[in-house]
N, C-alpha and C positions, 0 to 999 in steps of 0.2 A: 576813763582810765582802766587799763587792764592790769590786774594784779595776779601774777602767776607764782606758784610754788613749784620749784624744780627740785626733784629728789633724785640724786645719783647714788643709788644703793645696790643695784642688782648687777651692774656690769662695769668694766673699766671705761674710762672716758678721758679725753684730752680737751680742756676748756681753754679758749683763748679769745681775744677780742679783734674784731676787724670792722672798722668804720662804725664804732659804737654798737656793734652787734655782738652778742655772746655766741661764739661759734662752738658747736658741740661735735666732736669727732669720736665715734665709737666703732669698734670692730664689726664689720659686716653691715654697717648702716651708712646711708648717704650723709654727707656733711649737712648739719642743720644749723639754723641761726635763729636767735630770739633777740628782739630789741632789749637792751639793758634797762630801758625805762619801764619795761613791763615786768621785770623780775622783782617781786616783792621779797621772796625768800629763796635762797639757794642753799639746799641741804646736801652735804657731801658725806656719804657713809662708806662707799666702797674704797678699800685701801689702795686701789690702783687708779684713782682719779687724780689727774694732775691739772694744775691751772697756773696761769702766768700772773705776775704782779699786776699786769694791766687789768685782769679780771677783778682783782680785789679793789683796785683804785676806781675803776669806772663803775663797778657795782655800787660802792658806797657813795660815789658822787651822784649817782642816779637815785639814791635814797633806798637802795635795797639792803638786805641783811644777809649774812652768811652764817649757817649753822654747821658745825663740824661734829662728827659722831665717833664713838669709840668702837671697839671690836664687837660689841653686842648691838651695834647700830643704834645706840641711844645717844641723843644729843648731849654734848658736854661743853661746847664752847659757842660763843656768839660774837660776831663782828658787826658793830653798829657804826653808822656815820658819826664822826666826832662832833660835828655841828649840823643841825638840820633846819635851822630857821634863823633869819637875819636878826630877829628880836630875841634871840636866846638869852643873852646876858640879863636884861631886865626881867624876863620871865623866870629865869632861874633864881634871881634875887627874891622875887615875889613868892616863889615856891619855897625857898629856904626860910622866909619870914612868916609863912602861914602860921596862924595861931593854933594853939592846942584845941580850943573849942571848934574852930573851923575843921580841923582834921577829924575830930570826933564826930561832927555832923556828917562829913563826907563818908566816913566809915559806916555810919548807920545807914546811909543811902545805899552803899555798896552791898552790905550784908542783906538788907531787905531785898534788893534786886537779885542777889544770888539765891536766896531762899525761894523767891518767886520762880526763878528759872529752874531750880531743882524740882519744885512742885509741878511745873509744867512738863518737865522731862518725865517724871513718874506717871503723870496723867497720860502722856502720849504713848508710853510703853505698857502701862498696867491699868489704865483707865481709873486711877485713883491717885490722889496726892498724899494719902496716908497721914493726913492731918498737918502737912507742912504749911499750908497757907494760913492756918490759924496762928502760926508762930510769928508771922511777919510783923504784925502790929506790936508785938512785945519786944522788938529790938529797940533798945534805947540808944541815946547818943553815946558813941564809942563802943556800943554793944558790951556794956559793963557786966551784964549778966550772962554773957557768952551764949546767946541764943544760936549763934552760928554753929557751935559745937553740938548743941542739942539737935538742931536740924540735920547736921551731918550724920549723927549716929542713926537717926531714923532713915535718912536717905540711903545710906550705904547698906542698911539692912534689907531694903526692898529693891534696890536698883537692879541687881542681877538675878533677883529671885533666889539668892543663896545667902542665908543668914550667917553662914560661916565665913563668907568673904570679907576681908578687911583691906582698907587702903594701906598698901605697903610698898614703898618706893623701891625696895630691893627684891620683891617677889618676881617670879618668872611666869606668873599666870596672867590673868587679864590686866593686872597692874602694869605689865610690860607695854601693852598697847596704850594704856592711860598715860604712862610716862612719855611715850613718843608724842601723842597728841597734845599733851600739855606743853611740851617743849616747843613744838611748832607754834602753838597759840601764844606762848610767852614771847617768841620772836616777833610775831605780828604786832602784839601790843607794844613791845619795846620800840619797834620801828615807828609806830604812831606817836609815842611819847617824844622821841627825839625829833621827829618831824614838826612837832608842835612847839619846839624850843624849850622843853623841860628836861630835867636830868632824871634818868631812870633809877638812880641810886637813892634819891630822896623820897622815901615812901610816906604814905599817909598813916598806915597802921603797921605794915611789916617793917622791921628794922633789924639789921644784923650787920656787924662790921665786915663780914666776909661775903655779903650779898650785894652785888653791884646792880641788881634789878628789883629792888624793893617796890618801887612804884609800879613796875610791870606786874609784879605778883599781886599788888592791890587791885589794879584795874582789870585784870583777867578773871577775877573771881566770878562775876555774873555770866561769863562766857564758858566756863568749865563744863556745864551740862551739855554743850554742843559736842564736846569730845566724849563725854560719858555715854550719851545716847548712841553715838556712832560706834563705840566699842561694844555696847550691848547688841546692837543690830548686827555687827560683824560676827560676834560670838554665836548669836542665834542662827545665822546663816551657815556657820561653820562650827558645829558642835565639837568636832575633833580639833581642839585648839592646836595651831601650828606655830604660834608666835608671830614675830614681825617679818613675815615674808613680803615680797614686793607687792603682791596683790592687796594685802592688808594695808600696807602703807598708802597705796593709791586710794583705797576706799576711805581711809581716815582723812587724807588730805582733801579729797573731794568734798567731804562734809564741812571742811573749814573754808571752802571757797563758795559755799552756798549763801543763802539769804537769811537775815534776821529781821525782826520787826523793830522799827525805830520811829517813834512819834506817829504811829499808825500807818507807816509806809514800809515797804520792803527795801532793805539795803544790804550790800555785801558786808561780810564781817570786817573787811579792811576799811570800808567807809564808816561803819559803826565805831570802830576803834579810833579812827581819825577824829570823828565828831565828839567822841567821849573825851579824848585828850584836849580838844579845843574848848569844851565846856569846863574842863578842869582849869585851864588857863584863865577863863573868865572868873571862876571862883577865886583863884589866887590873886587876881588883879581887882577883886571886889566889883566886878561887873555883873555878877550873878551869884546865886546861892546853891543851885542844884546841878547835879551831873546829868548829862544826857545818857541814860542807861538803856540797854536793850530790853525789849519785851518779847514774850512768847505768845 
């Protein structure tokens, strides 16, 4: 299966469907086509991109998602398939009935995987994990002592080599790139959740009445360092920060279509997310106890 991320942010375009192909018409360019079954994420940022109702219908029927962006080219909306699996109703019931101890055990696994990923990210960039790996075993069920926050403080202190940098969703520095990468990652994870027959609003740890993607926010945690490392590499290559230009977006998206390690083998991020969601179904249905989480 080919999973593509299509980003329309730099020039006007007209999108329509012909024989289950997404047709792309842009000024000065030949008419192009992409099978809709290959489109995982369709990201629309340019204000002069138009698309037909058929694009939305056939994209969601094929299992793809659409992300819409604001004037700053930051994702603000997400269109997901309403149903993604024939066994969705019983799986959602099992998801809703999951016990608190089960959720706490799952969150422990996720936080441990996230810290391991953060440690590996720092090692790849700075040849040291700065003590993060030592924190993994101290994560208890439900992370009641908030080791995740302890790791995050140390992680962000060293990630960019700038002790003054802080994670701020409203900032216009490197955080702008992080926001973009996380939004695309969130869409990929949400797509896998729906395809597995689960509901993205019913989270394991995250919960907020205004958040329709709590479960996506849970499961994307161990994958965040993929975005972090890509942003650091981009900033290193371009010391004169220019924000979310088209080349930067292409760079970040290319890192999200790369490979991660899963059970000792290489897999695409899309495959890793699908298998993670499937392992979560097994836990909810009492067919397993552990999540299939990525390794670095």
